[in-house]
Z-matrix of the N, CA and C atoms (Angstrom, degrees):
N
C 1 1.434
C 2 1.513 1 112.73
N 3 1.285 2 115.25 1 -31.43
C 4 1.457 3 117.79 2 -179.22
C 5 1.532 4 112.10 3 -67.52
N 6 1.352 5 117.12 4 -26.12
C 7 1.445 6 119.51 5 176.65
C 8 1.515 7 111.39 6 -76.52
N 9 1.304 8 119.61 7 -26.86
C 10 1.448 9 121.51 8 -178.95
C 11 1.516 10 112.68 9 -72.88
N 12 1.308 11 117.34 10 -29.81
C 13 1.460 12 121.08 11 179.31
C 14 1.543 13 111.63 12 -59.89
N 15 1.349 14 118.72 13 -50.95
C 16 1.462 15 118.76 14 177.59
C 17 1.522 16 111.24 15 -63.17
N 18 1.351 17 116.99 16 -34.03
C 19 1.454 18 120.22 17 179.11
C 20 1.521 19 110.92 18 -65.97
N 21 1.301 20 117.13 19 -42.52
C 22 1.464 21 121.53 20 176.46
C 23 1.530 22 111.02 21 -64.01
N 24 1.299 23 115.96 22 -42.16
C 25 1.464 24 119.89 23 178.72
C 26 1.531 25 110.81 24 -63.29
N 27 1.319 26 115.88 25 -39.66
C 28 1.465 27 119.19 26 177.77
C 29 1.529 28 111.94 27 -66.14
N 30 1.352 29 116.71 28 -42.40
C 31 1.471 30 120.75 29 176.92
C 32 1.527 31 110.36 30 -62.55
N 33 1.306 32 116.86 31 -43.82
C 34 1.466 33 120.71 32 179.38
C 35 1.537 34 110.18 33 -61.66
N 36 1.343 35 114.60 34 -40.49
C 37 1.475 36 118.36 35 177.85
C 38 1.518 37 110.88 36 -64.50
N 39 1.336 38 117.70 37 -44.00
C 40 1.449 39 121.94 38 179.72
C 41 1.543 40 110.90 39 -63.07
N 42 1.320 41 116.19 40 -42.43
C 43 1.470 42 119.51 41 -179.90
C 44 1.523 43 109.25 42 -65.92
N 45 1.338 44 116.70 43 -44.78
C 46 1.460 45 119.92 44 178.68
C 47 1.528 46 111.85 45 -62.20
N 48 1.340 47 116.51 46 -41.24
C 49 1.457 48 121.32 47 178.17
C 50 1.510 49 111.72 48 -63.80
N 51 1.326 50 116.16 49 -42.21
C 52 1.469 51 120.55 50 178.49
C 53 1.529 52 110.67 51 -63.99
N 54 1.299 53 116.81 52 -44.73
C 55 1.470 54 119.82 53 177.06
C 56 1.510 55 112.84 54 -62.49
N 57 1.326 56 116.40 55 -40.16
C 58 1.459 57 120.05 56 178.21
C 59 1.539 58 111.02 57 -65.43
N 60 1.347 59 116.07 58 -42.07
C 61 1.456 60 119.33 59 178.60
C 62 1.525 61 110.25 60 -64.24
N 63 1.326 62 117.53 61 -40.85
C 64 1.465 63 121.03 62 178.83
C 65 1.515 64 111.02 63 -64.05
N 66 1.315 65 116.77 64 -41.89
C 67 1.484 66 120.46 65 177.71
C 68 1.511 67 110.43 66 -63.58
N 69 1.325 68 116.84 67 -41.06
C 70 1.453 69 120.25 68 -179.95
C 71 1.523 70 110.93 69 -64.86
N 72 1.338 71 116.22 70 -44.13
C 73 1.467 72 119.25 71 179.70
C 74 1.521 73 111.98 72 -66.20
N 75 1.324 74 116.17 73 -38.31
C 76 1.480 75 118.69 74 -179.44
C 77 1.526 76 110.96 75 -69.37
N 78 1.310 77 117.35 76 -23.72
C 79 1.465 78 119.06 77 179.57
C 80 1.524 79 111.96 78 -94.29
N 81 1.327 80 117.36 79 4.75
C 82 1.471 81 120.71 80 178.74
C 83 1.521 82 112.06 81 -53.82
N 84 1.318 83 116.00 82 -39.73
C 85 1.467 84 119.20 83 -179.34
C 86 1.513 85 110.59 84 -58.77
N 87 1.313 86 117.28 85 -41.98
C 88 1.449 87 118.91 86 -179.09
C 89 1.527 88 110.97 87 -74.53
N 90 1.328 89 117.57 88 -29.02
C 91 1.467 90 120.90 89 176.99
C 92 1.528 91 109.37 90 -68.28
N 93 1.343 92 116.35 91 -46.74
C 94 1.457 93 118.91 92 -177.85
C 95 1.517 94 112.43 93 -70.84
N 96 1.300 95 117.59 94 -35.91
C 97 1.457 96 122.58 95 176.39
C 98 1.521 97 114.10 96 68.08
N 99 1.332 98 115.59 97 -171.04
C 100 1.457 99 121.11 98 -177.53
C 101 1.535 100 111.33 99 -69.49
N 102 1.292 101 115.51 100 158.16
C 103 1.465 102 121.78 101 176.41
C 104 1.523 103 110.02 102 -142.88
N 105 1.310 104 115.05 103 163.83
C 106 1.473 105 120.68 104 176.58
C 107 1.510 106 110.18 105 -121.34
N 108 1.339 107 115.32 106 143.12
C 109 1.453 108 122.04 107 -179.04
C 110 1.516 109 107.80 108 -126.75
N 111 1.310 110 117.48 109 130.84
C 112 1.468 111 121.94 110 174.37
C 113 1.531 112 109.37 111 -93.51
N 114 1.344 113 114.96 112 133.92
C 115 1.465 114 121.01 113 176.31
C 116 1.533 115 105.82 114 -116.98
N 117 1.344 116 116.44 115 112.36
C 118 1.464 117 118.44 116 -178.01
C 119 1.532 118 112.56 117 -69.87
N 120 1.301 119 115.55 118 157.60
C 121 1.434 120 122.86 119 -176.80
C 122 1.538 121 111.95 120 -56.92
N 123 1.326 122 118.57 121 -36.90
C 124 1.470 123 120.37 122 -179.01
C 125 1.529 124 111.57 123 -64.81
N 126 1.331 125 119.05 124 -32.23
C 127 1.472 126 121.29 125 176.30
C 128 1.543 127 110.40 126 -71.84
N 129 1.322 128 116.57 127 -38.09
C 130 1.467 129 120.24 128 176.58
C 131 1.526 130 110.14 129 -63.82
N 132 1.342 131 115.62 130 -44.09
C 133 1.457 132 121.62 131 179.35
C 134 1.521 133 109.85 132 -60.21
N 135 1.324 134 117.24 133 -46.69
C 136 1.477 135 121.33 134 -178.93
C 137 1.531 136 110.19 135 -61.62
N 138 1.326 137 116.50 136 -37.55
C 139 1.479 138 120.33 137 177.99
C 140 1.515 139 110.90 138 -62.59
N 141 1.332 140 117.41 139 -43.67
C 142 1.466 141 121.40 140 177.62
C 143 1.515 142 113.83 141 -68.32
N 144 1.320 143 115.58 142 -38.23
C 145 1.467 144 118.81 143 -179.90
C 146 1.534 145 113.27 144 -58.08
N 147 1.320 146 115.68 145 -33.18
C 148 1.464 147 120.28 146 179.70
C 149 1.511 148 112.60 147 -69.85
N 150 1.298 149 118.28 148 -17.99
C 151 1.474 150 121.77 149 -175.27
C 152 1.555 151 113.26 150 -99.45
N 153 1.289 152 117.67 151 -0.82
C 154 1.440 153 122.44 152 -179.59
C 155 1.532 154 108.63 153 -118.67
N 156 1.348 155 118.94 154 154.73
C 157 1.448 156 129.52 155 7.53
C 158 1.537 157 111.40 156 -74.58
N 159 1.315 158 113.12 157 159.88
C 160 1.460 159 121.80 158 -179.04
C 161 1.532 160 107.92 159 -128.37
N 162 1.346 161 114.34 160 129.70
C 163 1.458 162 120.28 161 179.58
C 164 1.529 163 110.29 162 -107.07
N 165 1.339 164 114.98 163 137.62
C 166 1.487 165 120.95 164 179.82
C 167 1.530 166 108.62 165 -140.19
N 168 1.311 167 114.64 166 157.74
C 169 1.462 168 121.68 167 176.29
C 170 1.513 169 107.29 168 -114.07
N 171 1.333 170 117.01 169 128.00
C 172 1.457 171 123.19 170 -179.43
C 173 1.513 172 111.12 171 -110.30
N 174 1.282 173 116.86 172 131.79
C 175 1.487 174 123.16 173 175.02
C 176 1.502 175 112.01 174 51.41
N 177 1.337 176 117.90 175 24.34
C 178 1.453 177 122.57 176 -177.31
C 179 1.514 178 113.81 177 56.28
N 180 1.349 179 116.47 178 17.23
C 181 1.462 180 121.61 179 -178.73
C 182 1.531 181 112.83 180 -120.88
N 183 1.296 182 115.74 181 -38.60
C 184 1.462 183 120.68 182 -170.62
C 185 1.530 184 111.14 183 -113.64
N 186 1.299 185 114.17 184 137.56
C 187 1.467 186 120.90 185 171.93
C 188 1.523 187 106.77 186 -99.58
N 189 1.316 188 115.86 187 121.42
C 190 1.465 189 120.98 188 -176.47
C 191 1.533 190 107.31 189 -114.90
N 192 1.308 191 115.38 190 129.42
C 193 1.451 192 121.78 191 174.74
C 194 1.529 193 107.74 192 -114.93
N 195 1.347 194 114.27 193 123.37
C 196 1.465 195 122.35 194 177.24
C 197 1.512 196 107.02 195 -104.20
N 198 1.334 197 116.06 196 131.45
C 199 1.470 198 120.19 197 -178.36
C 200 1.527 199 110.19 198 -147.12
N 201 1.300 200 115.49 199 172.02
C 202 1.458 201 124.86 200 175.78
C 203 1.541 202 112.27 201 49.24
N 204 1.337 203 117.45 202 65.25
C 205 1.454 204 119.43 203 178.96
C 206 1.523 205 112.00 204 -70.26
N 207 1.306 206 117.29 205 141.63
C 208 1.453 207 122.77 206 176.41
C 209 1.525 208 107.39 207 -127.98
N 210 1.299 209 116.40 208 115.90
C 211 1.464 210 122.62 209 -175.51
C 212 1.514 211 110.84 210 -99.31
N 213 1.318 212 116.97 211 141.29
C 214 1.466 213 123.02 212 175.79
C 215 1.541 214 107.31 213 -138.26
N 216 1.318 215 116.48 214 143.35
C 217 1.436 216 122.52 215 179.32
C 218 1.516 217 109.30 216 -90.37
N 219 1.325 218 116.18 217 132.93
C 220 1.472 219 122.66 218 179.66
C 221 1.520 220 109.20 219 -114.16
N 222 1.330 221 117.36 220 160.82
C 223 1.474 222 119.11 221 175.26
C 224 1.533 223 110.59 222 -66.48
N 225 1.320 224 115.65 223 160.12
C 226 1.462 225 119.28 224 177.07
C 227 1.511 226 114.62 225 76.88
N 228 1.327 227 116.56 226 29.55
C 229 1.474 228 121.65 227 178.82
C 230 1.508 229 112.91 228 57.50
N 231 1.317 230 115.80 229 38.30
C 232 1.466 231 121.49 230 175.82
C 233 1.516 232 109.45 231 -119.28
N 234 1.328 233 114.80 232 161.22
C 235 1.436 234 121.47 233 175.44
C 236 1.514 235 108.24 234 -131.93
N 237 1.324 236 114.58 235 157.10
C 238 1.475 237 121.04 236 173.24
C 239 1.507 238 107.49 237 -114.82
N 240 1.314 239 115.26 238 140.77
C 241 1.456 240 120.94 239 178.90
C 242 1.503 241 108.17 240 -130.96
N 243 1.322 242 115.59 241 126.78
C 244 1.469 243 121.81 242 175.22
C 245 1.508 244 107.49 243 -115.12
N 246 1.328 245 115.88 244 133.23
C 247 1.465 246 120.77 245 178.06
C 248 1.515 247 110.24 246 -130.85
N 249 1.300 248 116.41 247 149.72
C 250 1.463 249 121.12 248 171.91
C 251 1.528 250 106.92 249 -77.55
N 252 1.317 251 116.09 250 141.94
C 253 1.453 252 120.42 251 -179.21
C 254 1.518 253 109.88 252 -127.07
N 255 1.326 254 115.27 253 138.80
C 256 1.450 255 122.19 254 174.82
C 257 1.518 256 106.19 255 -126.96
N 258 1.357 257 114.98 256 127.13
C 259 1.484 258 121.47 257 -177.87
C 260 1.524 259 107.93 258 -114.44
N 261 1.346 260 115.09 259 123.44
C 262 1.471 261 120.16 260 179.48
C 263 1.514 262 108.88 261 -125.19
N 264 1.339 263 114.00 262 149.29
C 265 1.470 264 121.67 263 176.46
C 266 1.490 265 106.58 264 -154.94
N 267 1.336 266 116.98 265 154.59
C 268 1.460 267 120.57 266 -174.02
C 269 1.536 268 111.29 267 -62.93
N 270 1.365 269 118.48 268 -31.02
C 271 1.466 270 117.71 269 -178.59
C 272 1.531 271 112.26 270 -84.81
N 273 1.312 272 118.36 271 -4.84
C 274 1.451 273 122.29 272 175.60
C 275 1.523 274 109.20 273 -93.25
N 276 1.318 275 116.29 274 126.87
C 277 1.466 276 118.81 275 178.79
C 278 1.510 277 111.44 276 -66.96
N 279 1.299 278 115.43 277 -46.78
C 280 1.459 279 119.71 278 -179.99
C 281 1.534 280 109.24 279 -119.53
N 282 1.290 281 117.72 280 141.30
C 283 1.479 282 119.17 281 177.60
C 284 1.509 283 109.75 282 -61.48
N 285 1.310 284 115.09 283 148.00
C 286 1.459 285 120.96 284 176.14
C 287 1.521 286 108.35 285 -89.83
N 288 1.324 287 115.72 286 145.54
C 289 1.457 288 119.46 287 -175.78
C 290 1.539 289 109.02 288 -125.11
N 291 1.287 290 115.57 289 152.95
C 292 1.446 291 122.54 290 177.68
C 293 1.506 292 111.77 291 177.89
N 294 1.314 293 115.29 292 -151.93
C 295 1.448 294 118.14 293 -179.76
C 296 1.546 295 110.46 294 -148.59
N 297 1.318 296 113.62 295 157.06
C 298 1.482 297 121.67 296 176.10
C 299 1.516 298 106.71 297 -122.03
N 300 1.299 299 115.19 298 139.63
C 301 1.460 300 120.54 299 173.66
C 302 1.494 301 108.91 300 -126.63
N 303 1.294 302 117.86 301 131.21
C 304 1.456 303 121.33 302 178.30
C 305 1.500 304 110.09 303 -146.01
N 306 1.317 305 115.54 304 164.13
C 307 1.452 306 121.18 305 178.01
C 308 1.520 307 108.98 306 -130.95
N 309 1.290 308 115.53 307 164.23
C 310 1.446 309 120.39 308 178.40
C 311 1.508 310 112.37 309 -163.31
N 312 1.297 311 114.98 310 165.66
C 313 1.450 312 122.58 311 178.11
C 314 1.539 313 107.70 312 -91.58
N 315 1.312 314 115.93 313 141.46
C 316 1.465 315 119.57 314 179.89
C 317 1.517 316 109.40 315 -93.66
N 318 1.338 317 114.83 316 149.06
C 319 1.448 318 120.34 317 174.25
C 320 1.525 319 109.24 318 -147.82
N 321 1.321 320 115.13 319 158.31
C 322 1.458 321 121.28 320 179.67
C 323 1.511 322 108.51 321 -96.36
N 324 1.338 323 116.63 322 126.79
C 325 1.464 324 121.44 323 172.79
C 326 1.517 325 107.24 324 -103.25
N 327 1.341 326 115.54 325 102.02
C 328 1.457 327 119.31 326 -176.44
C 329 1.516 328 113.62 327 -64.30
N 330 1.307 329 116.91 328 -35.36
C 331 1.484 330 120.26 329 -178.67
C 332 1.513 331 111.80 330 -63.79
N 333 1.333 332 116.51 331 -35.41
C 334 1.453 333 120.55 332 -179.75
C 335 1.537 334 113.17 333 -101.34
N 336 1.328 335 116.04 334 4.24
C 337 1.498 336 122.18 335 179.42
C 338 1.511 337 111.25 336 47.99
N 339 1.337 338 115.52 337 54.28
C 340 1.446 339 119.10 338 -179.75
C 341 1.510 340 113.75 339 -152.53
N 342 1.309 341 115.81 340 171.04
C 343 1.445 342 124.24 341 175.82
C 344 1.519 343 107.90 342 -107.78
N 345 1.318 344 115.36 343 125.49
C 346 1.471 345 121.05 344 -174.92
C 347 1.505 346 111.37 345 -123.15
N 348 1.314 347 115.89 346 165.95
C 349 1.455 348 123.95 347 -179.96
C 350 1.510 349 109.25 348 -99.04
N 351 1.315 350 116.87 349 131.35
C 352 1.479 351 122.54 350 177.00
C 353 1.526 352 108.14 351 -124.54
N 354 1.311 353 115.40 352 159.81
C 355 1.478 354 121.45 353 177.08
C 356 1.533 355 112.39 354 52.32
N 357 1.331 356 117.33 355 54.18
C 358 1.476 357 117.66 356 179.68
C 359 1.510 358 110.54 357 -67.47
N 360 1.317 359 115.36 358 140.71
C 361 1.453 360 121.59 359 -179.25
C 362 1.541 361 107.52 360 -131.88
N 363 1.330 362 114.75 361 122.08
C 364 1.443 363 120.03 362 179.03
C 365 1.538 364 109.27 363 -69.24
N 366 1.293 365 116.72 364 122.71
C 367 1.461 366 122.37 365 -177.99
C 368 1.524 367 111.43 366 -102.08
N 369 1.348 368 115.76 367 -35.28
C 370 1.460 369 119.92 368 -176.85
C 371 1.517 370 109.46 369 -149.25
N 372 1.332 371 115.81 370 135.09
C 373 1.456 372 122.60 371 178.33
C 374 1.515 373 104.80 372 -133.99
N 375 1.325 374 116.96 373 109.78
C 376 1.465 375 121.00 374 -178.35
C 377 1.517 376 109.13 375 -135.04
N 378 1.352 377 114.25 376 106.55
C 379 1.466 378 121.71 377 174.71
C 380 1.510 379 107.62 378 -120.33
N 381 1.300 380 117.07 379 122.99
C 382 1.462 381 121.11 380 -177.88
C 383 1.519 382 110.35 381 -76.68
N 384 1.316 383 116.61 382 147.15
C 385 1.456 384 121.73 383 173.19
C 386 1.508 385 115.49 384 89.05
N 387 1.331 386 119.70 385 9.94
C 388 1.455 387 120.43 386 176.69
C 389 1.521 388 108.32 387 -126.49
N 390 1.374 389 112.81 388 151.28
C 391 1.458 390 115.79 389 -179.45
C 392 1.545 391 111.11 390 -78.97
N 393 1.325 392 114.27 391 172.88
C 394 1.459 393 119.63 392 -171.93
C 395 1.526 394 114.40 393 -64.41
N 396 1.345 395 117.02 394 -37.47
C 397 1.470 396 118.42 395 -179.39
C 398 1.529 397 112.50 396 -67.44
N 399 1.332 398 115.85 397 -40.03
C 400 1.482 399 118.95 398 176.11
C 401 1.517 400 109.36 399 -67.73
N 402 1.314 401 117.25 400 -36.49
C 403 1.465 402 120.69 401 179.31
C 404 1.528 403 110.74 402 -62.07
N 405 1.344 404 117.68 403 -40.35
C 406 1.478 405 121.37 404 178.26
C 407 1.529 406 110.72 405 -63.48
N 408 1.344 407 115.70 406 -42.96
C 409 1.458 408 119.57 407 179.51
C 410 1.521 409 111.42 408 -64.28
N 411 1.321 410 115.95 409 -44.84
C 412 1.445 411 119.16 410 179.45
C 413 1.549 412 110.98 411 -66.98
N 414 1.311 413 115.25 412 -32.22
C 415 1.467 414 118.94 413 176.47
C 416 1.517 415 111.88 414 -61.95
N 417 1.326 416 116.41 415 -41.81
C 418 1.464 417 120.10 416 176.05
C 419 1.545 418 110.86 417 -64.31
N 420 1.318 419 114.61 418 -40.13
C 421 1.454 420 118.92 419 179.33
C 422 1.548 421 110.19 420 -69.19
N 423 1.313 422 116.80 421 -31.43
C 424 1.456 423 120.23 422 177.11
C 425 1.512 424 111.56 423 -62.10
N 426 1.327 425 116.71 424 -34.03
C 427 1.483 426 120.15 425 175.77
C 428 1.513 427 111.33 426 -61.89
N 429 1.333 428 117.54 427 -35.21
C 430 1.456 429 122.31 428 177.40
C 431 1.522 430 109.34 429 -65.27
N 432 1.336 431 116.47 430 -42.13
C 433 1.480 432 120.70 431 178.64
C 434 1.528 433 109.03 432 -61.52
N 435 1.325 434 115.37 433 -43.33
C 436 1.459 435 119.31 434 -179.83
C 437 1.520 436 110.14 435 -57.77
N 438 1.319 437 116.94 436 -50.16
C 439 1.455 438 120.83 437 -176.79
C 440 1.537 439 111.98 438 -67.31
N 441 1.295 440 116.90 439 -34.05
C 442 1.472 441 120.80 440 -174.34
C 443 1.534 442 110.97 441 -83.87
N 444 1.312 443 117.25 442 -42.97
C 445 1.451 444 119.37 443 -170.36
C 446 1.530 445 114.30 444 -103.57
N 447 1.314 446 115.57 445 -47.58
C 448 1.469 447 119.82 446 -173.10
C 449 1.516 448 111.23 447 -66.53
N 450 1.334 449 117.99 448 -35.55
C 451 1.449 450 119.61 449 -177.95
C 452 1.520 451 113.77 450 -65.42
N 453 1.306 452 117.97 451 -21.88
C 454 1.467 453 120.82 452 178.94
C 455 1.530 454 113.41 453 -91.60
N 456 1.306 455 117.19 454 2.47
C 457 1.444 456 120.41 455 -179.30
C 458 1.514 457 108.52 456 -97.96
N 459 1.337 458 116.91 457 121.34
C 460 1.464 459 117.21 458 177.12
C 461 1.537 460 109.70 459 -72.66
N 462 1.326 461 114.69 460 134.92
C 463 1.479 462 118.72 461 173.21
C 464 1.529 463 107.64 462 -71.57
N 465 1.339 464 115.50 463 -31.45
C 466 1.455 465 120.76 464 176.25
C 467 1.517 466 108.84 465 -154.59
N 468 1.330 467 116.92 466 136.07
C 469 1.463 468 122.87 467 174.86
C 470 1.510 469 108.36 468 -114.60
N 471 1.315 470 115.75 469 130.98
C 472 1.479 471 121.23 470 179.88
C 473 1.522 472 109.08 471 -79.26
N 474 1.323 473 115.69 472 135.30
C 475 1.440 474 120.90 473 168.89
C 476 1.514 475 108.10 474 -80.46
N 477 1.322 476 116.95 475 153.85
C 478 1.474 477 119.97 476 -178.21
C 479 1.527 478 112.29 477 -59.48
N 480 1.328 479 118.08 478 -35.64
C 481 1.469 480 119.71 479 -179.87
C 482 1.526 481 111.81 480 -68.99
N 483 1.326 482 118.11 481 -23.49
C 484 1.474 483 121.06 482 176.51
C 485 1.526 484 112.09 483 -73.95
N 486 1.334 485 115.54 484 -20.41
C 487 1.464 486 119.89 485 -178.76
C 488 1.513 487 111.54 486 -102.17
N 489 1.329 488 117.63 487 15.65
C 490 1.452 489 121.70 488 178.83
C 491 1.523 490 108.17 489 -126.33
N 492 1.343 491 116.14 490 131.96
C 493 1.428 492 120.39 491 179.36
C 494 1.524 493 109.09 492 -146.47
N 495 1.321 494 116.98 493 127.91
C 496 1.469 495 123.80 494 -179.56
C 497 1.539 496 111.34 495 50.41
N 498 1.319 497 115.41 496 40.58
C 499 1.453 498 120.41 497 177.03
C 500 1.521 499 114.78 498 79.47
N 501 1.318 500 117.60 499 4.68
C 502 1.470 501 121.38 500 -177.67
C 503 1.519 502 108.90 501 -109.42
N 504 1.321 503 116.82 502 133.47
C 505 1.456 504 122.84 503 176.38
C 506 1.518 505 110.33 504 -84.97
N 507 1.339 506 116.22 505 130.93
C 508 1.463 507 121.83 506 -179.59
C 509 1.534 508 109.04 507 -113.97
N 510 1.337 509 113.55 508 164.86
C 511 1.455 510 119.80 509 174.14
C 512 1.544 511 107.27 510 -134.38
N 513 1.334 512 118.44 511 140.96
C 514 1.462 513 121.11 512 178.15
C 515 1.535 514 109.14 513 -71.07
N 516 1.333 515 116.55 514 137.59
C 517 1.462 516 120.02 515 -177.46
C 518 1.531 517 114.10 516 -124.12
N 519 1.314 518 117.19 517 -39.55
C 520 1.479 519 121.21 518 -177.83
C 521 1.520 520 109.74 519 -137.93
N 522 1.327 521 113.82 520 161.17
C 523 1.467 522 119.54 521 -178.42
C 524 1.504 523 109.02 522 -142.30
N 525 1.317 524 116.09 523 146.16
C 526 1.472 525 122.32 524 174.93
C 527 1.519 526 108.07 525 -144.40
N 528 1.342 527 115.70 526 142.96
C 529 1.461 528 117.69 527 176.04
C 530 1.501 529 109.67 528 -81.74
N 531 1.327 530 114.76 529 150.62
C 532 1.467 531 122.37 530 174.13
C 533 1.518 532 106.93 531 -122.12
N 534 1.312 533 116.74 532 179.40
C 535 1.467 534 119.35 533 -178.81
C 536 1.530 535 112.06 534 -63.11
N 537 1.313 536 117.09 535 -28.00
C 538 1.467 537 119.09 536 -176.85
C 539 1.518 538 114.39 537 -130.31
N 540 1.318 539 117.95 538 28.82
C 541 1.460 540 121.32 539 177.50
C 542 1.495 541 113.83 540 157.26
N 543 1.324 542 115.64 541 -141.22
C 544 1.479 543 121.80 542 -178.21
C 545 1.510 544 110.57 543 -128.62
N 546 1.311 545 114.55 544 150.45
C 547 1.463 546 121.70 545 171.17
C 548 1.500 547 107.39 546 -117.89
N 549 1.338 548 115.90 547 119.84
C 550 1.466 549 122.55 548 -175.88
C 551 1.533 550 107.84 549 -109.73
N 552 1.342 551 115.20 550 129.49
C 553 1.470 552 120.72 551 173.87
C 554 1.515 553 108.81 552 -88.32
N 555 1.328 554 114.58 553 132.91
C 556 1.464 555 120.94 554 179.50
C 557 1.529 556 108.55 555 -117.94
N 558 1.318 557 116.36 556 136.91
C 559 1.441 558 122.66 557 178.60
C 560 1.528 559 107.91 558 -117.19
N 561 1.337 560 117.84 559 140.65
C 562 1.452 561 118.79 560 176.27
C 563 1.532 562 111.25 561 -65.82
N 564 1.316 563 114.22 562 140.49
C 565 1.472 564 118.25 563 175.39
C 566 1.527 565 109.01 564 -73.11
N 567 1.270 566 116.15 565 137.76
C 568 1.450 567 120.90 566 178.73
C 569 1.536 568 108.90 567 -80.24
N 570 1.320 569 115.61 568 127.53
C 571 1.464 570 120.64 569 177.37
C 572 1.516 571 109.67 570 -77.45
N 573 1.306 572 117.27 571 136.66
C 574 1.467 573 120.44 572 -179.75
C 575 1.498 574 108.95 573 -112.96
């Protein structure tokens, strides 16, 4: 019996040590806390480049191709996006060409682990070879394209390894623009 007492004490110590280690590991997320990650403009641009060209149909009459996106960071957590536009229709011999410029506010979509554009606002609509009245109509239709297509395009999608640090899973929560890109706040996911 005297040999069992040290054995029980050793088992109790091992169990207590294991529980303490598990508690420490499970609280790692709270120990590490939130962090911030900077995403430079060139990474944002590369992310957008992979998603273009984009084809859309306007008013069931015009085929619009958007290509060559150019992203710029604006103050107030906004970005500007300029794209080349080509408008084709069966009654047009040659497609019309021009560009669209719009801006929007950025937000983090936690469910899709990405940064998306909200509240798009058409800033410039320039298509050569059309008169002003047609340009106004197409401009209104371009707003529909913005709301339908551009809002579903992530400006940036996080890879799973970007949301993991020291064994802790993070989720993006806030975003702010910087002079040369974005700063994303990451919070550790709470283990349940």
